[in-house]
C-alpha positions as semicolon CSV with decimal commas, in nm:
position;residue;x (nm);y (nm);z (nm)
1;X;11,192;9,801;4,242
2;X;11,175;9,895;4,608
3;X;10,956;9,683;4,833
4;X;10,653;9,849;4,990
5;X;10,732;10,011;5,327
6;X;10,638;9,798;5,624
7;X;10,427;9,942;5,904
8;X;10,618;9,994;6,228
9;X;10,601;9,694;6,456
10;X;10,421;9,754;6,781
11;X;10,545;9,585;7,095
12;X;10,295;9,332;7,223
13;X;10,083;9,434;7,517
14;X;10,211;9,294;7,844
15;X;9,913;9,302;8,081
16;X;10,070;9,064;8,335
17;X;10,411;9,232;8,351
18;X;10,403;9,476;8,645
19;X;10,722;9,646;8,521
20;X;10,582;9,721;8,176
21;X;10,568;10,096;8,127
22;X;10,732;10,175;8,463
23;X;11,045;10,385;8,428
24;X;11,351;10,330;8,643
25;X;11,303;10,680;8,783
26;X;10,948;10,595;8,890
27;X;11,074;10,278;9,061
28;X;11,350;10,457;9,253
29;X;11,114;10,737;9,352
30;X;10,847;10,494;9,475
31;X;11,101;10,286;9,667
32;X;11,251;10,597;9,827
33;X;10,907;10,719;9,929
34;X;10,816;10,379;10,075
35;X;11,141;10,281;10,251
36;X;11,338;10,608;10,268
37;X;11,705;10,626;10,170
38;X;11,832;10,441;10,482
39;X;11,581;10,158;10,431
40;X;11,664;10,138;10,063
41;X;12,038;10,126;10,139
42;X;11,975;9,846;10,388
43;X;11,779;9,638;10,137
44;X;12,004;9,704;9,833
45;X;12,363;9,755;9,945
46;X;12,495;10,008;9,694
47;X;12,669;10,338;9,772
48;X;12,431;10,548;9,565
49;X;12,163;10,478;9,830
50;X;12,382;10,525;10,137
51;X;12,631;10,806;10,061
52;X;12,476;11,137;9,953
53;X;12,174;10,968;9,792
54;X;11,972;11,132;9,520
55;X;11,745;11,006;9,246
56;X;11,979;11,142;8,976
57;X;12,292;10,970;9,110
58;X;12,099;10,648;9,165
59;X;11,968;10,649;8,807
60;X;12,315;10,712;8,669
61;X;12,457;10,416;8,862
62;X;12,166;10,179;8,800
63;X;12,166;10,240;8,424
64;X;12,532;10,132;8,410
65;X;12,505;9,836;8,650
66;X;12,269;9,555;8,544
67;X;12,300;9,349;8,864
68;X;12,202;9,647;9,080
69;X;11,913;9,733;8,851
70;X;11,789;9,373;8,881
71;X;11,794;9,404;9,261
72;X;11,604;9,733;9,250
73;X;11,344;9,585;9,013
74;X;11,306;9,284;9,242
75;X;11,262;9,506;9,547
76;X;11,006;9,715;9,357
77;X;10,805;9,400;9,274
78;X;10,829;9,290;9,639
79;X;10,701;9,630;9,751
80;X;10,404;9,606;9,512
81;X;10,315;9,258;9,645
82;X;10,347;9,387;10,003
83;X;10,114;9,678;9,926
84;X;9,855;9,451;9,761
85;X;9,856;9,215;10,061
86;X;9,803;9,497;10,308
87;X;9,497;9,631;10,125
């Protein structure tokens, strides 16, 4: 006999995680709008921000490179804290 189907598991809500639900594209776009490409390249030293930068090329690189993605996520969190302090 087959066991009864289980309901799909729902990921727990993460109200204190500021990255929950934020896509990498949204992060890169917000950082670019806040710092600009030159400022972003200065803060995170990767070629996708300094040589012919675009959101698409940045996403392609960041999805393949965990250490760079960690730096971008950290900078995004720093930017959010900075914005909250200035309000």
